[in-house]
RODO-2510 file (C-alpha; in nm, 4 decimals, decimal comma):
residues 574
     n   res          X          Y          Z
     1     m     1,5528    -2,4110    -1,8745
     2     l     1,5232    -2,7842    -1,8188
     3     a     1,3148    -2,8651    -1,5122
     4     s     1,5637    -3,1364    -1,4157
     5     k     1,8386    -2,8700    -1,3971
     6     f     1,6262    -2,6189    -1,2104
     7     y     1,4847    -2,6336    -0,8585
     8     i     1,1098    -2,6796    -0,8170
     9     s     0,9747    -2,7633    -0,4734
    10     t     0,5963    -2,7357    -0,4388
    11     l     0,3635    -2,8230    -0,1507
    12     k     0,0050    -2,9511    -0,1500
    13     e    -0,0821    -2,7509     0,1624
    14     a     0,0328    -2,4180     0,3003
    15     p     0,1427    -2,3860     0,6645
    16     s    -0,1254    -2,2861     0,9128
    17     e     0,0262    -1,9435     0,9835
    18     a    -0,0249    -1,8338     0,6219
    19     e    -0,3324    -1,6070     0,6136
    20     l    -0,3374    -1,4230     0,2801
    21     i    -0,3769    -1,6179    -0,0434
    22     s    -0,0483    -1,4724    -0,1750
    23     h     0,1374    -1,6024     0,1294
    24     k    -0,0202    -1,9466     0,0924
    25     l     0,0482    -1,9691    -0,2802
    26     m     0,4048    -1,8377    -0,2606
    27     i     0,4843    -2,1019     0,0028
    28     r     0,3054    -2,3785    -0,1884
    29     a     0,4669    -2,2829    -0,5199
    30     g     0,8105    -2,2875    -0,3579
    31     f     0,8781    -1,9180    -0,4245
    32     i     0,9847    -1,8424    -0,0687
    33     k     1,1002    -2,0336     0,2390
    34     r     1,0565    -1,8950     0,5885
    35     l     1,3760    -1,8431     0,7868
    36     g     1,2365    -1,6543     1,0841
    37     s     0,9683    -1,4030     1,1786
    38     g     0,9267    -1,1754     0,8761
    39     l     1,2382    -1,3224     0,7105
    40     y     1,2219    -1,5237     0,3874
    41     s     1,4671    -1,6825     0,1475
    42     w     1,3762    -1,6243    -0,2154
    43     m     1,3983    -1,9574    -0,3917
    44     p     1,4839    -1,9866    -0,7634
    45     l     1,1249    -1,9599    -0,8923
    46     g     1,0417    -1,6633    -0,6708
    47     l     1,3713    -1,4950    -0,7472
    48     k     1,3015    -1,5142    -1,1214
    49     v     0,9770    -1,3230    -1,0670
    50     l     1,1510    -1,0722    -0,8393
    51     r     1,4282    -1,0091    -1,0926
    52     k     1,1808    -0,9575    -1,3767
    53     i     1,0016    -0,6903    -1,1746
    54     e     1,3330    -0,5371    -1,0815
    55     a     1,4338    -0,5221    -1,4503
    56     i     1,1113    -0,3428    -1,5470
    57     v     1,1605    -0,0925    -1,2651
    58     r     1,5237    -0,0312    -1,3606
    59     t     1,4397     0,0167    -1,7301
    60     e     1,1706     0,2769    -1,6622
    61     m     1,3785     0,4619    -1,4034
    62     n     1,6694     0,4841    -1,6458
    63     q     1,4423     0,6062    -1,9236
    64     a     1,3047     0,8728    -1,6902
    65     g     1,6573     1,0076    -1,6413
    66     a     1,7328     0,8666    -1,2965
    67     v     2,0881     0,7534    -1,2187
    68     e     2,1498     0,4289    -1,0299
    69     l     2,3815     0,4017    -0,7314
    70     l     2,4046     0,1745    -0,4288
    71     m     2,4225     0,2985    -0,0710
    72     p     2,5266     0,1036     0,2401
    73     a     2,2535    -0,0908     0,4169
    74     i     2,4168    -0,0151     0,7545
    75     q     2,3988     0,3523     0,8501
    76     p     2,5675     0,5488     1,1327
    77     s     2,3435     0,7037     1,3965
    78     e     2,5047     1,0471     1,3551
    79     l     2,3204     1,1081     1,0266
    80     w     1,9836     1,0228     1,1802
    81     e     2,0548     1,2406     1,4830
    82     e     2,1022     1,5385     1,2506
    83     t     1,7414     1,5077     1,1334
    84     g     1,6065     1,4051     1,4752
    85     r     1,4827     1,0726     1,3396
    86     w     1,7124     0,8479     1,5469
    87     e     1,4577     0,8601     1,8285
    88     l     1,1554     0,9655     1,6233
    89     f     1,1553     0,6643     1,3885
    90     g     1,0765     0,4372     1,6808
    91     p     1,1162     0,0643     1,7406
    92     q     1,0811    -0,0193     1,3703
    93     m     1,4465     0,0776     1,3357
    94     l     1,6874    -0,2090     1,4029
    95     k     1,9683    -0,0474     1,6013
    96     i     2,3048    -0,2181     1,6330
    97     k     2,6492    -0,1445     1,7765
    98     d     2,9898    -0,2202     1,6299
    99     r     3,2914    -0,3459     1,8257
   100     h     3,3777     0,0130     1,9203
   101     d     3,0334     0,0623     2,0778
   102     r     2,9256     0,3036     1,8039
   103     n     2,5581     0,3155     1,7091
   104     f     2,4354     0,2054     1,3676
   105     c     2,1075     0,0923     1,2140
   106     f     2,0056    -0,1431     0,9373
   107     g     1,8576     0,1126     0,6995
   108     p     1,4765     0,1273     0,6907
   109     t     1,5071     0,4097     0,4359
   110     h     1,7879     0,6267     0,2982
   111     e     1,6926     0,9974     0,3120
   112     e     1,9771     1,0799     0,5487
   113     v     2,2418     0,8886     0,3539
   114     i     2,1519     1,0370     0,0157
   115     t     2,1325     1,3875     0,1645
   116     d     2,4808     1,3377     0,3053
   117     i     2,5992     1,2455    -0,0443
   118     a     2,4263     1,5511    -0,1912
   119     r     2,5802     1,7983     0,0537
   120     k     2,9264     1,6626    -0,0189
   121     e     2,8933     1,6251    -0,3965
   122     i     2,6579     1,9007    -0,5149
   123     n     2,8081     2,2494    -0,5053
   124     s     2,6496     2,4391    -0,7918
   125     y     2,3140     2,4921    -0,9582
   126     k     2,4830     2,3630    -1,2752
   127     q     2,4741     2,0095    -1,1257
   128     l     2,0970     2,0235    -1,0801
   129     p     1,8542     1,8618    -1,1132
   130     i     1,9769     1,5127    -1,0340
   131     n     1,7777     1,2006    -0,9469
   132     f     1,9550     0,9065    -0,7806
   133     y     1,7998     0,5644    -0,7244
   134     q     1,8911     0,2240    -0,5864
   135     i     1,7339    -0,1201    -0,5562
   136     q     1,8271    -0,2599    -0,2192
   137     m     1,7143    -0,4657     0,0781
   138     k     1,5629    -0,2674     0,3652
   139     f     1,4788    -0,3744     0,7200
   140     r     1,1952    -0,2524     0,9410
   141     d     1,1290    -0,4335     1,2665
   142     e     0,7529    -0,4769     1,2261
   143     i     0,5748    -0,5352     1,5557
   144     r     0,3784    -0,8179     1,3955
   145     p     0,5273    -0,9416     1,0688
   146     r     0,2575    -1,1205     0,8710
   147     f     0,1207    -1,2002     0,5292
   148     g     0,4501    -1,3386     0,4023
   149     v     0,6478    -1,0873     0,1951
   150     m     0,3544    -0,8459     0,2034
   151     r     0,4598    -0,7264     0,5493
   152     a     0,8014    -0,8796     0,6006
   153     r     1,0773    -0,7249     0,8092
   154     e     1,3344    -0,7511     0,5322
   155     f     1,2187    -0,6442     0,1863
   156     l     1,3492    -0,5344    -0,1530
   157     m     1,2778    -0,1719    -0,2362
   158     k     1,3558     0,0733    -0,5107
   159     d     1,4105     0,4131    -0,3546
   160     a     1,4955     0,7276    -0,5493
   161     y     1,5851     1,0784    -0,4331
   162     s     1,5965     1,3909    -0,6466
   163     f     1,7632     1,7275    -0,5762
   164     h     1,6615     2,0613    -0,7237
   165     a     1,7252     2,4321    -0,7296
   166     s     1,3558     2,5194    -0,7289
   167     k     1,0096     2,3857    -0,6502
   168     t     0,9285     2,4128    -1,0205
   169     s     1,2125     2,1751    -1,1033
   170     l     1,0997     1,9422    -0,8240
   171     q     0,7479     1,9373    -0,9674
   172     e     0,8833     1,8461    -1,3110
   173     t     1,0750     1,5459    -1,1744
   174     y     0,7791     1,4508    -0,9551
   175     d     0,5580     1,4444    -1,2648
   176     a     0,8209     1,2393    -1,4515
   177     m     0,8303     0,9880    -1,1660
   178     y     0,4499     0,9738    -1,1608
   179     q     0,4588     0,8814    -1,5301
   180     a     0,7458     0,6332    -1,4807
   181     y     0,5493     0,4583    -1,2056
   182     t     0,2435     0,4466    -1,4291
   183     n     0,4579     0,2894    -1,7020
   184     i     0,6068     0,0365    -1,4575
   185     f     0,2751    -0,0926    -1,3283
   186     n     0,1222    -0,0981    -1,6766
   187     k     0,4215    -0,2921    -1,8103
   188     i     0,4030    -0,5411    -1,5249
   189     g     0,0375    -0,5940    -1,6123
   190     l    -0,1341    -0,4800    -1,2914
   191     q    -0,4667    -0,3107    -1,2294
   192     f    -0,3779    -0,0120    -1,0139
   193     r    -0,4717     0,3390    -0,9104
   194     a    -0,2595     0,6391    -0,8222
   195     v    -0,4156     0,8204    -0,5274
   196     k    -0,3471     1,1367    -0,3295
   197     a    -0,1981     1,0387     0,0028
   198     d    -0,0757     1,1529     0,3413
   199     t     0,3003     1,2042     0,3663
   200     g     0,3218     1,0199     0,6991
   201     a     0,6564     0,9791     0,8782
   202     i     0,8571     1,0635     0,5646
   203     g     0,7206     1,4167     0,5638
   204     g     0,7023     1,6741     0,2874
   205     d     0,4306     1,8575     0,0995
   206     g     0,2567     1,6472    -0,1645
   207     s     0,2450     1,2746    -0,2249
   208     h     0,0750     1,0015    -0,4270
   209     e     0,0405     0,6337    -0,3477
   210     f     0,0167     0,3650    -0,6125
   211     h    -0,2179     0,0826    -0,5164
   212     v    -0,2700    -0,2562    -0,6753
   213     l    -0,6448    -0,3178    -0,6600
   214     a    -0,7283    -0,6266    -0,4548
   215     d    -1,0019    -0,7195    -0,2076
   216     s    -0,7395    -0,8150     0,0495
   217     g    -0,5764    -0,4712     0,0396
   218     e    -0,5045    -0,3048     0,3729
   219     d    -0,5881     0,0415     0,2428
   220     a    -0,9270     0,1811     0,1452
   221     i    -0,9277     0,3979    -0,1677
   222     a    -1,1919     0,6527    -0,2546
   223     y    -1,2371     0,7320    -0,6228
   224     s    -1,4819     0,9233    -0,8374
   225     s    -1,7381     0,7335    -1,0400
   226     v    -1,6850     0,9620    -1,3417
   227     s    -1,3517     1,1469    -1,3075
   228     n    -0,9867     1,0613    -1,2432
   229     y    -1,0055     1,1705    -0,8801
   230     a    -0,8667     0,9118    -0,6368
   231     a    -0,7293     0,9392    -0,2837
   232     n    -0,6459     0,7269     0,0134
   233     i    -0,9561     0,7260     0,2334
   234     e    -0,7446     0,8887     0,5068
   235     l    -0,6963     1,1928     0,2843
   236     a    -1,0182     1,2101     0,0821
   237     e    -1,2122     1,5263     0,1611
   238     a    -1,5716     1,4942     0,2764
   239     i    -1,7804     1,7578     0,0989
   240     l    -2,0667     1,9264     0,2868
   241     q    -2,3382     1,9809     0,0287
   242     d    -2,5761     2,1836     0,2442
   243     d    -2,4461     2,4361     0,4990
   244     k    -2,7845     2,5401     0,6402
   245     r    -2,8954     2,4239     0,9862
   246     p    -3,2725     2,3727     1,0249
   247     d    -3,4491     2,5558     1,3054
   248     a    -3,5040     2,3733     1,6345
   249     k    -3,8471     2,2139     1,6644
   250     e    -3,8111     1,9864     1,9678
   251     s    -3,7419     2,0344     2,3353
   252     m    -3,4447     1,8543     2,4858
   253     v    -3,5545     1,5486     2,6878
   254     k    -3,3807     1,2527     2,8506
   255     f    -3,4786     0,8945     2,7712
   256     d    -3,3751     0,5557     2,9020
   257     t    -3,1207     0,3500     2,7115
   258     p    -3,0484     0,0643     2,9538
   259     k    -2,8402    -0,1456     2,7110
   260     q    -2,7994     0,0813     2,4106
   261     t    -2,4467     0,2255     2,3870
   262     t    -2,4057     0,2675     2,0095
   263     c    -2,5687     0,5292     1,7902
   264     d    -2,7255     0,2582     1,5762
   265     d    -2,8881     0,0864     1,8757
   266     v    -3,0101     0,4149     2,0249
   267     a    -3,1633     0,5222     1,6928
   268     k    -3,3412     0,1876     1,6526
   269     l    -3,4771     0,2084     2,0079
   270     i    -3,6696     0,5288     1,9384
   271     g    -3,7283     0,4779     1,5677
   272     a    -3,5023     0,7630     1,4615
   273     s    -3,2582     0,7927     1,1744
   274     i    -2,8960     0,7244     1,2686
   275     q    -2,8142     1,0439     1,0774
   276     k    -2,9855     1,2340     1,3612
   277     t    -2,7463     1,0913     1,6191
   278     v    -2,4112     1,2300     1,7312
   279     k    -2,1338     1,0140     1,8721
   280     t    -1,9030     1,1791     2,1218
   281     i    -1,5418     1,0589     2,1160
   282     a    -1,3212     1,1259     2,4180
   283     l    -0,9550     1,1925     2,3397
   284     i    -0,6345     1,2986     2,5100
   285     n    -0,4152     1,5636     2,3505
   286     q    -0,0521     1,5147     2,4502
   287     t     0,1289     1,8520     2,4411
   288     n     0,4325     1,9586     2,6447
   289     e     0,3933     1,6552     2,8705
   290     v     0,0382     1,7680     2,9559
   291     n    -0,2588     1,5371     2,8904
   292     e    -0,5521     1,7549     2,7821
   293     f    -0,8950     1,5871     2,7756
   294     f    -1,1140     1,6917     2,4809
   295     l    -1,4175     1,5744     2,2817
   296     v    -1,4862     1,5291     1,9117
   297     l    -1,8421     1,5090     1,7755
   298     i    -1,9104     1,2899     1,4729
   299     r    -2,2442     1,2077     1,3093
   300     g    -2,3554     0,8613     1,4181
   301     d    -2,3219     0,6989     1,0773
   302     h    -1,9685     0,8329     1,0248
   303     e    -1,6222     0,7343     1,1519
   304     l    -1,3479     0,9574     1,2870
   305     n    -1,0581     1,0045     1,0447
   306     e    -0,7573     1,0048     1,2757
   307     v    -0,5186     1,1318     1,0079
   308     k    -0,7382     1,4363     0,9448
   309     l    -0,7496     1,5118     1,3170
   310     t    -0,3679     1,5109     1,3350
   311     k    -0,3733     1,7875     1,0713
   312     v    -0,5597     2,0216     1,3106
   313     k    -0,3037     2,2613     1,4550
   314     g    -0,2281     2,1827     1,8164
   315     f    -0,3786     1,8346     1,8037
   316     e    -0,1009     1,6488     1,6222
   317     n    -0,0366     1,4114     1,9125
   318     f    -0,3608     1,2669     2,0417
   319     r    -0,4783     0,9311     2,1686
   320     f    -0,8114     0,7821     2,2673
   321     a    -0,9031     0,8373     2,6313
   322     t    -0,9180     0,5360     2,8603
   323     e    -1,2400     0,4343     3,0350
   324     e    -1,0949     0,5611     3,3629
   325     e    -1,0125     0,9004     3,2086
   326     v    -1,3654     0,9296     3,0656
   327     k    -1,5202     0,8529     3,4060
   328     d    -1,2815     1,0960     3,5770
   329     h    -1,3748     1,3908     3,3526
   330     l    -1,7408     1,3180     3,2755
   331     k    -1,8483     1,1027     3,5711
   332     c    -2,0008     0,8638     3,3215
   333     p    -1,8966     0,5433     3,1460
   334     p    -1,8265     0,5416     2,7702
   335     g    -2,1356     0,4727     2,5614
   336     f    -2,3438     0,7409     2,7303
   337     i    -2,1257     1,0519     2,6993
   338     g    -2,2230     1,3696     2,5142
   339     p    -2,1419     1,7416     2,4861
   340     v    -2,4275     1,8763     2,7013
   341     g    -2,3323     2,0020     3,0460
   342     v    -1,9585     1,9353     3,0250
   343     k    -1,7144     2,1696     3,1961
   344     s    -1,6287     2,4797     2,9975
   345     s    -1,2597     2,3871     3,0263
   346     i    -1,3158     2,0808     2,8090
   347     k    -1,2608     2,1680     2,4430
   348     i    -1,5144     2,0341     2,1928
   349     m    -1,4548     1,9992     1,8182
   350     a    -1,6965     1,8644     1,5604
   351     d    -1,7038     1,7338     1,2082
   352     k    -1,8615     1,9685     0,9550
   353     s    -2,1573     1,7333     0,9078
   354     v    -2,2540     1,7949     1,2723
   355     s    -2,2694     2,1715     1,2123
   356     i    -2,5988     2,1425     1,0227
   357     l    -2,7764     1,9188     1,2734
   358     s    -3,0678     2,0286     1,4864
   359     d    -3,2821     1,8291     1,7272
   360     f    -3,0095     1,5646     1,7403
   361     i    -2,9589     1,2697     1,9740
   362     c    -2,6536     1,2208     2,1980
   363     g    -2,5389     1,0792     2,5308
   364     a    -2,6613     1,2454     2,8497
   365     n    -2,3400     1,1990     3,0514
   366     e    -2,5391     0,9793     3,2849
   367     p    -2,5341     0,5984     3,2896
   368     k    -2,8100     0,4377     3,0774
   369     l    -2,9460     0,7737     2,9575
   370     h    -2,9427     0,9658     2,6295
   371     l    -3,0816     1,3013     2,5149
   372     r    -3,3003     1,3854     2,2168
   373     g    -3,4013     1,7221     2,0732
   374     v    -3,0546     1,8651     2,1424
   375     n    -2,9622     2,1931     1,9714
   376     f    -2,6499     2,4049     1,9591
   377     v    -2,6581     2,7482     2,1261
   378     r    -2,9784     2,6678     2,3179
   379     d    -2,8636     2,3444     2,4891
   380     v    -2,4925     2,3298     2,4277
   381     s    -2,2316     2,5801     2,3109
   382     e    -2,1061     2,5694     1,9564
   383     p    -1,7857     2,3650     1,9269
   384     i    -1,4595     2,5627     1,9144
   385     l    -1,3986     2,4278     1,5653
   386     y    -1,5885     2,2640     1,2806
   387     a    -1,3589     2,0750     1,0428
   388     d    -1,3502     1,7823     0,8032
   389     l    -1,2779     1,5086     1,0563
   390     r    -1,4548     1,2040     0,9148
   391     k    -1,3825     0,9240     0,6739
   392     v    -1,5648     0,9541     0,3456
   393     v    -1,8228     0,6885     0,2616
   394     e    -1,9493     0,5425    -0,0624
   395     g    -2,1957     0,7791    -0,2264
   396     d    -2,0352     1,0996    -0,0952
   397     v    -1,9866     1,3741    -0,3511
   398     s    -1,6425     1,3550    -0,5101
   399     p    -1,4161     1,6391    -0,3877
   400     d    -1,3756     1,7543    -0,7486
   401     n    -1,7569     1,7780    -0,7695
   402     q    -1,7624     1,5203    -1,0475
   403     g    -1,9713     1,2166    -0,9657
   404     t    -1,9874     1,0332    -0,6358
   405     l    -1,7231     0,8433    -0,4445
   406     q    -1,6758     0,4698    -0,4720
   407     i    -1,4655     0,2722    -0,2235
   408     c    -1,2314    -0,0140    -0,3085
   409     r    -0,9366    -0,1890    -0,1421
   410     g    -0,5782    -0,1518    -0,2516
   411     i    -0,2284    -0,2757    -0,1703
   412     e     0,0244     0,0056    -0,1602
   413     v     0,3233    -0,0795    -0,3810
   414     g     0,4613     0,2671    -0,4563
   415     h     0,4755     0,6110    -0,2973
   416     i     0,6168     0,9391    -0,4276
   417     f     0,6788     1,2503    -0,2160
   418     q     0,7698     1,6133    -0,2590
   419     l     0,9949     1,6440     0,0443
   420     g     1,0869     2,0080    -0,0076
   421     n     1,3773     2,1026     0,2200
   422     k     1,2869     1,8935     0,5255
   423     y     1,6085     1,6892     0,5152
   424     s     1,8345     1,9244     0,3220
   425     k     1,7722     2,2080     0,5686
   426     a     1,8340     1,9875     0,8725
   427     m     2,1553     1,8513     0,7209
   428     k     2,2673     2,1773     0,5580
   429     a     2,2657     2,0399     0,2058
   430     e     2,3287     2,3582     0,0086
   431     y     2,4469     2,4838    -0,3291
   432     l     2,5484     2,8095    -0,4930
   433     d     2,2892     2,9611    -0,7276
   434     e     2,3632     3,1542    -1,0483
   435     n     2,4263     3,4689    -0,8379
   436     g     2,6770     3,2934    -0,6117
   437     q     2,4287     3,2884    -0,3242
   438     t     2,3955     2,9880    -0,0908
   439     q     2,0606     2,8090    -0,1227
   440     t     1,9055     2,5000     0,0335
   441     l     1,8370     2,2053    -0,1968
   442     e     1,4801     2,1055    -0,2765
   443     m     1,4251     1,7316    -0,2578
   444     g     1,1897     1,4560    -0,3795
   445     c     1,1573     1,0924    -0,2744
   446     y     1,0147     0,8013    -0,4764
   447     g     0,9745     0,4440    -0,3458
   448     i     0,8534     0,1119    -0,4903
   449     g     0,8152    -0,2093    -0,2899
   450     v     0,9687    -0,4509    -0,5418
   451     s     0,9211    -0,7668    -0,3335
   452     r     0,5739    -0,6529    -0,2279
   453     i     0,4662    -0,6328    -0,5927
   454     v     0,5070    -1,0121    -0,6230
   455     a     0,2536    -1,0713    -0,3456
   456     a     0,0234    -0,7937    -0,4683
   457     a     0,0154    -0,9402    -0,8204
   458     i    -0,0868    -1,2778    -0,6757
   459     e    -0,3549    -1,1214    -0,4556
   460     q    -0,4982    -0,9549    -0,7642
   461     s    -0,4840    -1,2576    -0,9921
   462     h    -0,5253    -1,6195    -0,8822
   463     d    -0,7773    -1,9016    -0,8968
   464     d    -0,8435    -2,2318    -0,7223
   465     k    -0,5556    -2,3912    -0,9161
   466     g    -0,2919    -2,1389    -0,8117
   467     i    -0,1218    -1,8228    -0,9342
   468     v    -0,2204    -1,6398    -1,2545
   469     f     0,0778    -1,4193    -1,3381
   470     p     0,0886    -1,1427    -1,5978
   471     i     0,3257    -1,2729    -1,8638
   472     n     0,5919    -1,0043    -1,8084
   473     i     0,6672    -1,1237    -1,4555
   474     a     0,5831    -1,4954    -1,4725
   475     p     0,8780    -1,7199    -1,3729
   476     f     0,8533    -1,8766    -1,7204
   477     e     0,6404    -1,7642    -2,0129
   478     v     0,5793    -2,1105    -2,1543
   479     v     0,6067    -2,4629    -2,0166
   480     i     0,6461    -2,7674    -2,2397
   481     a     0,4820    -3,0683    -2,0775
   482     p     0,5759    -3,3900    -2,2599
   483     i     0,3664    -3,6947    -2,1715
   484     g     0,5837    -4,0059    -2,1570
   485     y     0,9095    -3,8116    -2,1914
   486     d     1,1198    -4,1097    -2,0777
   487     k     0,9241    -4,3633    -2,2800
   488     s     0,8698    -4,2051    -2,6238
   489     i     1,1559    -4,1074    -2,8535
   490     e     0,9152    -3,9070    -3,0683
   491     v     0,7762    -3,7107    -2,7731
   492     k     1,1229    -3,6366    -2,6405
   493     a     1,2500    -3,5256    -2,9810
   494     s     0,9498    -3,3004    -3,0440
   495     a     0,9765    -3,1448    -2,6972
   496     h     1,3418    -3,0544    -2,7463
   497     k     1,2834    -2,9259    -3,1001
   498     i     1,0099    -2,6867    -2,9813
   499     y     1,2144    -2,5968    -2,6723
   500     d     1,5199    -2,5028    -2,8795
   501     a     1,3091    -2,3059    -3,1285
   502     l     1,1396    -2,1041    -2,8530
   503     r     1,4694    -2,0288    -2,6831
   504     a     1,6107    -1,9140    -3,0136
   505     i     1,3489    -1,6377    -3,0379
   506     g     1,3978    -1,5296    -2,6758
   507     v     1,1017    -1,7015    -2,5088
   508     d     1,1563    -1,7839    -2,1414
   509     v     1,0554    -2,1497    -2,1615
   510     l     1,0628    -2,4403    -1,9180
   511     l     1,0837    -2,7977    -2,0471
   512     d     0,9531    -3,0390    -1,7855
   513     d     1,1829    -3,3315    -1,8516
   514     r     1,1376    -3,4943    -1,5080
   515     g     0,9127    -3,7707    -1,6356
   516     e     0,6269    -3,6837    -1,3961
   517     r     0,2694    -3,8077    -1,4470
   518     p     0,0513    -3,5641    -1,6442
   519     g    -0,1742    -3,4783    -1,3472
   520     i     0,1201    -3,3889    -1,1237
   521     m     0,2935    -3,1984    -1,4010
   522     f    -0,0143    -2,9924    -1,4934
   523     a    -0,1062    -2,9146    -1,1312
   524     e     0,2450    -2,7893    -1,0541
   525     m     0,2628    -2,5643    -1,3575
   526     e    -0,0811    -2,4170    -1,2871
   527     l     0,0177    -2,3565    -0,9259
   528     i     0,3372    -2,1787    -1,0354
   529     g     0,1402    -1,9564    -1,2706
   530     i     0,3064    -2,0119    -1,6095
   531     p     0,0882    -1,8330    -1,8703
   532     y     0,1085    -2,0870    -2,1576
   533     r     0,1390    -2,4654    -2,1754
   534     v     0,2342    -2,6929    -2,4661
   535     v     0,1430    -3,0582    -2,4122
   536     i     0,3135    -3,3151    -2,6332
   537     g     0,1867    -3,6715    -2,6500
   538     d     0,2215    -3,9691    -2,8867
   539     r    -0,1447    -3,9740    -2,9862
   540     n    -0,1541    -3,6143    -3,1127
   541     l     0,1956    -3,6330    -3,2599
   542     k     0,0763    -3,9061    -3,4947
   543     e    -0,1519    -3,6399    -3,6442
   544     g     0,1295    -3,3816    -3,6388
   545     k    -0,0409    -3,1899    -3,3563
   546     v     0,0384    -3,0618    -3,0065
   547     e    -0,1965    -2,9223    -2,7412
   548     f    -0,1778    -2,5545    -2,6558
   549     q    -0,3555    -2,3843    -2,3659
   550     g    -0,3445    -2,0487    -2,1889
   551     r    -0,3463    -2,0462    -1,8093
   552     l    -0,7042    -1,9170    -1,7943
   553     d    -0,8389    -2,1029    -2,1013
   554     q    -1,1156    -2,3472    -2,0226
   555     e    -1,0018    -2,5881    -2,2926
   556     s    -0,6879    -2,6612    -2,4898
   557     k    -0,6636    -2,6475    -2,8673
   558     l    -0,4702    -2,8572    -3,1169
   559     v    -0,2005    -2,6777    -3,3147
   560     d     0,0186    -2,8113    -3,5916
   561     e     0,3540    -2,9049    -3,4460
   562     y     0,5400    -2,6950    -3,7013
   563     q     0,3118    -2,3957    -3,6274
   564     i     0,3335    -2,3902    -3,2480
   565     v     0,6399    -2,1652    -3,2308
   566     k     0,4766    -1,9147    -3,4655
   567     e     0,1574    -1,9290    -3,2535
   568     i     0,3480    -1,8527    -2,9353
   569     k     0,5543    -1,5803    -3,1016
   570     s     0,2349    -1,4021    -3,2023
   571     l     0,1218    -1,3981    -2,8367
   572     i     0,4487    -1,2999    -2,6702
   573     a     0,6086    -0,9744    -2,7724
   574     h     0,9814    -0,9353    -2,7087
***
């Protein structure tokens, strides 16, 4: 492509609302242009990157046996009402009405639509298994769109849905999709981890998330230092190494804590270890329109894992209690509450790490007072339940008992689910088995955030000059930068000769024929993230040489003009 025939529009500075480096660089490089809140136009450079990712995804999905289709973006409410998700999905769903006052939505996902297709098209076990996929724009009305395309309202997604006659068949396709996703992210050139994950609003039994590793990632990932174990921190199990509680040695006494409201401050005040403190968290359980006040005990150096708490039967719908609710039930402000002396009607649960504590420190349920030397049975009843309710921390034993856990940040770019019959049962998607009996379809779901990958790749790889793209998704693989293009016949001729030769062997090459000054030309191409640069100038041409430099190379090297195509061919595999 000739730069003069393409569209390149770069900026020296990013707008003030851009927070993440990927957002800043995509705006500056002219990849995207903001239309409205969470809405972006993909400009030619950005679209080239997007399409390259899309092509890799499509190739691997096809090779894994998936079949491409395309479903409507606008979906009727009736399908969502069948599964109960019309109201359940919440305000993220953009609901619209047609001229006949019928309800529709701009699809945030397509489980209902594909299940409707399955129940109409699949009649027999002989048609199974089948795995459909599409690459399509989705819309979710984010409460606070931010970070550019990382959390946009409209985004490009690959979503796939498989249907099966058995859980065994579902597992086989799930494993095939796991491998296909691994192939996709390896081919793109990303550092990533597949981690066990919570199924969230999609539902189902098992799931894995695929995270691009980056310090700016929204998700924390726990992984073993020596094994392949990895999980989202929300799901990672905290292992209790010692289940023995030491005998009580202290008497329970009150002590003044006039300004100390955190476990750390209380521990420092009396010179105790924070591991001897217990934080008491006041919560409201919302069941059958009744707000039940309850307490959860967590060791002072740990944090409550809200996802784990939602897995406790009967406590799926909880929220944190307000200050007024805490005062109403415990007659004490937050910061000084504890389990001792509370009404027997107030349920108390505790993390497993609390179960082995003796002589611990907690709030006294009196303003500016705490207790030390507190022991279960003697001073306070045992909680109704001990469970894994905390977030794991670095150094915890890995749940597979191999090594210790390390924590890193990741950007979720893919998620695969074993849905089971959640949607097929609700929508009566059935088939006849080999005995002529009616059975409910088993179902899997597999998503990749195609547009999100662009931002994630930039977050993972950039420098002070701009974007550093893996070669398979860079907008161009090579740029030819002729110095004095409009002034030197020799430079112009050499540039076009190399350009034509590279195109002939399938290299995606950009010839910057705009006649820009070298500094401007180089800065733009580094910002855009083109992996290789060929610089052609009169001085080197007199020696039969051109300059060649990789995007991350500290210095360029001189290569014989007639050898440059061979050099590039050896680096770029097609």
